[in-house]
C-alpha beads as a LAMMPS data file, in Angstrom:
LAMMPS data file: protein, C-alpha beads

242 atoms
241 bonds

1 atom types
1 bond types

-500.0 500.0 xlo xhi
-500.0 500.0 ylo yhi
-500.0 500.0 zlo zhi

Masses

1 110.0

Atoms # bond

1 1 1 69.850 -132.689 -3.001
2 1 1 69.733 -134.312 -6.338
3 1 1 68.121 -132.904 -9.480
4 1 1 67.501 -135.769 -11.964
5 1 1 65.856 -133.499 -14.683
6 1 1 67.837 -130.461 -15.856
7 1 1 68.512 -129.002 -19.151
8 1 1 71.949 -127.792 -18.326
9 1 1 73.915 -128.358 -21.366
10 1 1 74.609 -125.456 -23.826
11 1 1 73.482 -125.230 -27.376
12 1 1 71.896 -128.734 -27.736
13 1 1 68.105 -128.204 -26.954
14 1 1 65.773 -125.616 -25.630
15 1 1 68.155 -124.965 -22.574
16 1 1 70.949 -122.374 -22.556
17 1 1 72.304 -121.347 -25.698
18 1 1 75.832 -120.558 -24.529
19 1 1 78.167 -122.076 -21.857
20 1 1 77.882 -118.913 -19.759
21 1 1 74.108 -119.397 -19.456
22 1 1 74.543 -123.074 -18.464
23 1 1 77.067 -122.133 -16.003
24 1 1 74.862 -119.634 -14.493
25 1 1 72.026 -122.309 -14.213
26 1 1 74.415 -124.794 -12.614
27 1 1 75.680 -122.112 -10.193
28 1 1 72.179 -121.236 -9.087
29 1 1 71.565 -124.886 -8.464
30 1 1 74.526 -125.211 -6.295
31 1 1 73.799 -122.057 -4.374
32 1 1 70.329 -123.490 -3.786
33 1 1 71.479 -126.525 -1.995
34 1 1 71.724 -129.214 -4.885
35 1 1 74.892 -131.286 -4.958
36 1 1 74.208 -133.438 -8.023
37 1 1 72.656 -132.508 -11.273
38 1 1 71.787 -134.829 -14.156
39 1 1 72.020 -133.055 -17.484
40 1 1 69.020 -134.323 -19.396
41 1 1 68.728 -132.738 -22.820
42 1 1 65.685 -133.535 -24.900
43 1 1 66.051 -136.638 -27.203
44 1 1 63.073 -136.118 -29.376
45 1 1 61.867 -135.816 -33.075
46 1 1 62.809 -132.079 -32.767
47 1 1 66.086 -132.466 -30.904
48 1 1 67.798 -135.737 -31.812
49 1 1 70.602 -135.317 -29.543
50 1 1 73.207 -138.022 -29.503
51 1 1 75.046 -139.658 -26.599
52 1 1 78.202 -138.426 -28.012
53 1 1 76.883 -134.882 -28.036
54 1 1 75.712 -135.377 -24.425
55 1 1 79.113 -136.802 -23.286
56 1 1 80.935 -133.846 -24.756
57 1 1 78.619 -131.323 -23.217
58 1 1 79.010 -132.762 -19.890
59 1 1 82.726 -132.949 -20.026
60 1 1 82.766 -129.253 -21.023
61 1 1 80.575 -128.190 -18.325
62 1 1 82.447 -130.180 -15.714
63 1 1 85.634 -128.348 -16.709
64 1 1 83.695 -124.965 -16.465
65 1 1 82.561 -125.824 -13.199
66 1 1 85.911 -126.740 -11.955
67 1 1 87.348 -123.674 -13.423
68 1 1 84.856 -121.582 -11.487
69 1 1 85.150 -123.615 -8.459
70 1 1 81.500 -124.522 -8.323
71 1 1 81.141 -127.547 -6.058
72 1 1 78.565 -129.593 -8.051
73 1 1 78.518 -133.246 -9.355
74 1 1 77.218 -133.263 -13.038
75 1 1 76.061 -136.413 -14.611
76 1 1 74.826 -137.138 -18.025
77 1 1 71.357 -138.510 -19.070
78 1 1 68.487 -137.529 -21.421
79 1 1 64.666 -136.737 -21.474
80 1 1 63.687 -139.098 -24.113
81 1 1 60.529 -138.674 -26.069
82 1 1 58.318 -141.759 -26.744
83 1 1 58.898 -141.765 -30.331
84 1 1 62.590 -141.959 -29.924
85 1 1 62.379 -144.360 -27.082
86 1 1 60.599 -146.840 -29.476
87 1 1 63.047 -146.051 -32.358
88 1 1 66.467 -146.227 -30.817
89 1 1 68.265 -149.552 -30.223
90 1 1 69.479 -150.556 -26.825
91 1 1 73.116 -149.762 -27.853
92 1 1 72.015 -146.068 -27.911
93 1 1 69.339 -145.828 -25.424
94 1 1 71.476 -147.415 -22.666
95 1 1 73.881 -144.413 -23.111
96 1 1 70.965 -141.969 -22.422
97 1 1 69.921 -143.371 -18.895
98 1 1 70.505 -141.307 -15.740
99 1 1 74.129 -141.528 -14.806
100 1 1 75.267 -145.128 -15.091
101 1 1 71.931 -146.420 -14.056
102 1 1 69.182 -148.407 -15.754
103 1 1 66.687 -145.571 -15.101
104 1 1 65.461 -143.832 -18.325
105 1 1 63.792 -140.432 -18.035
106 1 1 60.751 -140.725 -20.236
107 1 1 58.971 -137.496 -21.367
108 1 1 55.197 -137.640 -20.449
109 1 1 53.489 -136.435 -23.432
110 1 1 52.293 -132.744 -23.767
111 1 1 50.020 -133.428 -26.850
112 1 1 46.262 -133.080 -26.077
113 1 1 45.423 -136.577 -27.027
114 1 1 47.657 -139.723 -26.693
115 1 1 46.360 -143.152 -27.219
116 1 1 47.521 -146.448 -25.495
117 1 1 50.759 -146.410 -27.484
118 1 1 52.397 -144.529 -24.505
119 1 1 51.301 -147.380 -22.204
120 1 1 52.698 -149.936 -24.821
121 1 1 55.960 -147.937 -24.906
122 1 1 56.429 -147.959 -21.075
123 1 1 55.783 -151.670 -21.050
124 1 1 58.237 -152.369 -23.800
125 1 1 60.937 -150.411 -22.112
126 1 1 60.467 -152.266 -18.841
127 1 1 60.511 -155.488 -20.557
128 1 1 63.846 -154.458 -22.185
129 1 1 65.086 -153.804 -18.604
130 1 1 64.761 -149.975 -18.096
131 1 1 63.431 -148.502 -14.813
132 1 1 61.027 -145.835 -16.315
133 1 1 60.887 -142.400 -14.593
134 1 1 58.119 -140.354 -16.148
135 1 1 59.010 -136.619 -16.460
136 1 1 56.580 -133.901 -15.450
137 1 1 53.314 -136.166 -15.558
138 1 1 51.431 -133.315 -13.652
139 1 1 51.505 -131.360 -16.925
140 1 1 50.575 -134.124 -19.249
141 1 1 46.928 -133.451 -20.669
142 1 1 46.432 -137.241 -21.075
143 1 1 46.837 -137.715 -17.259
144 1 1 45.158 -134.551 -16.181
145 1 1 42.048 -135.617 -17.833
146 1 1 42.335 -139.309 -16.957
147 1 1 44.326 -139.622 -13.720
148 1 1 43.739 -143.474 -13.580
149 1 1 46.071 -143.850 -16.714
150 1 1 48.947 -142.546 -14.480
151 1 1 47.902 -144.591 -11.434
152 1 1 47.922 -147.616 -13.575
153 1 1 51.350 -146.942 -14.931
154 1 1 52.617 -146.564 -11.468
155 1 1 50.980 -149.666 -10.345
156 1 1 52.871 -151.292 -13.097
157 1 1 56.173 -150.238 -11.967
158 1 1 56.757 -146.869 -13.539
159 1 1 57.914 -143.893 -11.317
160 1 1 56.946 -140.362 -11.325
161 1 1 59.202 -137.215 -11.351
162 1 1 57.200 -133.950 -10.859
163 1 1 58.527 -130.515 -11.600
164 1 1 59.251 -128.315 -8.427
165 1 1 58.002 -125.179 -10.002
166 1 1 54.666 -126.992 -10.725
167 1 1 54.147 -126.798 -7.081
168 1 1 54.231 -123.096 -6.712
169 1 1 51.960 -122.455 -9.611
170 1 1 54.531 -121.530 -12.347
171 1 1 52.680 -123.975 -14.703
172 1 1 49.282 -123.074 -13.957
173 1 1 46.486 -123.905 -11.352
174 1 1 45.696 -127.268 -13.016
175 1 1 49.428 -128.619 -12.869
176 1 1 49.600 -127.381 -9.346
177 1 1 46.494 -129.083 -8.332
178 1 1 47.384 -132.384 -9.890
179 1 1 50.913 -132.293 -8.582
180 1 1 49.703 -131.877 -5.035
181 1 1 47.080 -134.693 -5.613
182 1 1 49.890 -136.918 -6.891
183 1 1 51.978 -136.083 -3.677
184 1 1 49.038 -136.740 -1.452
185 1 1 48.343 -140.068 -3.045
186 1 1 51.996 -141.204 -2.796
187 1 1 52.518 -141.356 -6.569
188 1 1 55.649 -139.119 -6.657
189 1 1 59.139 -140.615 -6.539
190 1 1 61.284 -137.495 -7.239
191 1 1 60.923 -133.926 -7.262
192 1 1 63.201 -132.126 -9.966
193 1 1 63.742 -128.843 -11.552
194 1 1 63.294 -129.221 -15.279
195 1 1 65.249 -126.144 -15.311
196 1 1 66.152 -124.570 -18.791
197 1 1 67.995 -121.281 -17.557
198 1 1 68.805 -119.392 -14.342
199 1 1 65.994 -117.058 -14.391
200 1 1 62.875 -117.950 -16.474
201 1 1 62.674 -121.566 -15.480
202 1 1 65.307 -121.602 -12.610
203 1 1 66.740 -124.773 -11.068
204 1 1 65.675 -124.385 -7.364
205 1 1 63.877 -127.418 -5.764
206 1 1 63.279 -125.710 -2.351
207 1 1 60.653 -123.131 -3.220
208 1 1 58.216 -125.460 -4.872
209 1 1 58.440 -127.903 -1.993
210 1 1 57.986 -125.078 0.631
211 1 1 54.860 -123.765 -1.047
212 1 1 53.397 -127.406 -1.480
213 1 1 54.106 -127.987 2.264
214 1 1 51.703 -125.139 3.154
215 1 1 48.861 -127.121 1.715
216 1 1 50.486 -130.543 2.614
217 1 1 52.259 -130.262 5.927
218 1 1 53.456 -133.883 5.935
219 1 1 55.536 -133.073 2.925
220 1 1 58.029 -131.456 5.206
221 1 1 58.892 -134.738 6.453
222 1 1 58.894 -136.358 3.044
223 1 1 60.987 -133.610 1.213
224 1 1 64.380 -135.144 1.809
225 1 1 63.156 -138.554 0.447
226 1 1 61.998 -136.771 -2.640
227 1 1 64.979 -134.840 -3.367
228 1 1 67.811 -137.026 -2.040
229 1 1 66.809 -140.464 -0.810
230 1 1 64.780 -141.708 -3.648
231 1 1 66.893 -140.062 -6.604
232 1 1 70.061 -141.575 -5.025
233 1 1 68.528 -144.986 -5.074
234 1 1 67.502 -144.494 -8.821
235 1 1 71.045 -143.509 -9.735
236 1 1 72.395 -146.493 -7.801
237 1 1 69.901 -148.886 -9.314
238 1 1 68.859 -149.639 -5.688
239 1 1 65.351 -150.272 -4.175
240 1 1 63.659 -147.031 -3.172
241 1 1 64.067 -146.227 0.594
242 1 1 61.110 -146.809 2.851

Bonds

1 1 1 2
2 1 2 3
3 1 3 4
4 1 4 5
5 1 5 6
6 1 6 7
7 1 7 8
8 1 8 9
9 1 9 10
10 1 10 11
11 1 11 12
12 1 12 13
13 1 13 14
14 1 14 15
15 1 15 16
16 1 16 17
17 1 17 18
18 1 18 19
19 1 19 20
20 1 20 21
21 1 21 22
22 1 22 23
23 1 23 24
24 1 24 25
25 1 25 26
26 1 26 27
27 1 27 28
28 1 28 29
29 1 29 30
30 1 30 31
31 1 31 32
32 1 32 33
33 1 33 34
34 1 34 35
35 1 35 36
36 1 36 37
37 1 37 38
38 1 38 39
39 1 39 40
40 1 40 41
41 1 41 42
42 1 42 43
43 1 43 44
44 1 44 45
45 1 45 46
46 1 46 47
47 1 47 48
48 1 48 49
49 1 49 50
50 1 50 51
51 1 51 52
52 1 52 53
53 1 53 54
54 1 54 55
55 1 55 56
56 1 56 57
57 1 57 58
58 1 58 59
59 1 59 60
60 1 60 61
61 1 61 62
62 1 62 63
63 1 63 64
64 1 64 65
65 1 65 66
66 1 66 67
67 1 67 68
68 1 68 69
69 1 69 70
70 1 70 71
71 1 71 72
72 1 72 73
73 1 73 74
74 1 74 75
75 1 75 76
76 1 76 77
77 1 77 78
78 1 78 79
79 1 79 80
80 1 80 81
81 1 81 82
82 1 82 83
83 1 83 84
84 1 84 85
85 1 85 86
86 1 86 87
87 1 87 88
88 1 88 89
89 1 89 90
90 1 90 91
91 1 91 92
92 1 92 93
93 1 93 94
94 1 94 95
95 1 95 96
96 1 96 97
97 1 97 98
98 1 98 99
99 1 99 100
100 1 100 101
101 1 101 102
102 1 102 103
103 1 103 104
104 1 104 105
105 1 105 106
106 1 106 107
107 1 107 108
108 1 108 109
109 1 109 110
110 1 110 111
111 1 111 112
112 1 112 113
113 1 113 114
114 1 114 115
115 1 115 116
116 1 116 117
117 1 117 118
118 1 118 119
119 1 119 120
120 1 120 121
121 1 121 122
122 1 122 123
123 1 123 124
124 1 124 125
125 1 125 126
126 1 126 127
127 1 127 128
128 1 128 129
129 1 129 130
130 1 130 131
131 1 131 132
132 1 132 133
133 1 133 134
134 1 134 135
135 1 135 136
136 1 136 137
137 1 137 138
138 1 138 139
139 1 139 140
140 1 140 141
141 1 141 142
142 1 142 143
143 1 143 144
144 1 144 145
145 1 145 146
146 1 146 147
147 1 147 148
148 1 148 149
149 1 149 150
150 1 150 151
151 1 151 152
152 1 152 153
153 1 153 154
154 1 154 155
155 1 155 156
156 1 156 157
157 1 157 158
158 1 158 159
159 1 159 160
160 1 160 161
161 1 161 162
162 1 162 163
163 1 163 164
164 1 164 165
165 1 165 166
166 1 166 167
167 1 167 168
168 1 168 169
169 1 169 170
170 1 170 171
171 1 171 172
172 1 172 173
173 1 173 174
174 1 174 175
175 1 175 176
176 1 176 177
177 1 177 178
178 1 178 179
179 1 179 180
180 1 180 181
181 1 181 182
182 1 182 183
183 1 183 184
184 1 184 185
185 1 185 186
186 1 186 187
187 1 187 188
188 1 188 189
189 1 189 190
190 1 190 191
191 1 191 192
192 1 192 193
193 1 193 194
194 1 194 195
195 1 195 196
196 1 196 197
197 1 197 198
198 1 198 199
199 1 199 200
200 1 200 201
201 1 201 202
202 1 202 203
203 1 203 204
204 1 204 205
205 1 205 206
206 1 206 207
207 1 207 208
208 1 208 209
209 1 209 210
210 1 210 211
211 1 211 212
212 1 212 213
213 1 213 214
214 1 214 215
215 1 215 216
216 1 216 217
217 1 217 218
218 1 218 219
219 1 219 220
220 1 220 221
221 1 221 222
222 1 222 223
223 1 223 224
224 1 224 225
225 1 225 226
226 1 226 227
227 1 227 228
228 1 228 229
229 1 229 230
230 1 230 231
231 1 231 232
232 1 232 233
233 1 233 234
234 1 234 235
235 1 235 236
236 1 236 237
237 1 237 238
238 1 238 239
239 1 239 240
240 1 240 241
241 1 241 242
């Protein structure tokens, strides 16, 4: 499996504070069947993480994984907030995409009220050549209250990454219900962990999908597409598989 959204670098945002915690997170991901993780620290008004910091963090964790013989591919990326996505020049923003792709993980706003500036942000980024993957839209109040906003974004070419633990209720009943609705309507293109540590917000992808399949049995046939096929295509700048 491939995890496109994981706060796996130590000491850069609200993920693990120390390398030991980051290593525990990645070890748990590998034990759960994940073979590729994209480290996506926040790039936001609160965490102005630079590409150089991300590159150094990825290099350090790759060395730690090799030393511990943890079989896991670690790539670099970022979870970029709207404010920074609009502020940063392409010379910087291109270094924050997932792996070496044109796919940019854009944070869905968690503020209770967000105006049309978010849609304008997505449209501008697409015009600049980015493939937009929306992080955790099922937890965004702006989409929960007006689901048609998210549907319109997807119809306009944006893609959706929902958080695996939303599917088993970790983020509450509303997020779980909306995530299931998005899956049912075919509006989800990747299921990722948004993990921040090994215990409180762990990296596993399987538990959420298993819980969701109890309500949506067809998801059992779709799970590999959501966790391997589509994420691999995004990293390769390829069309999504059928």
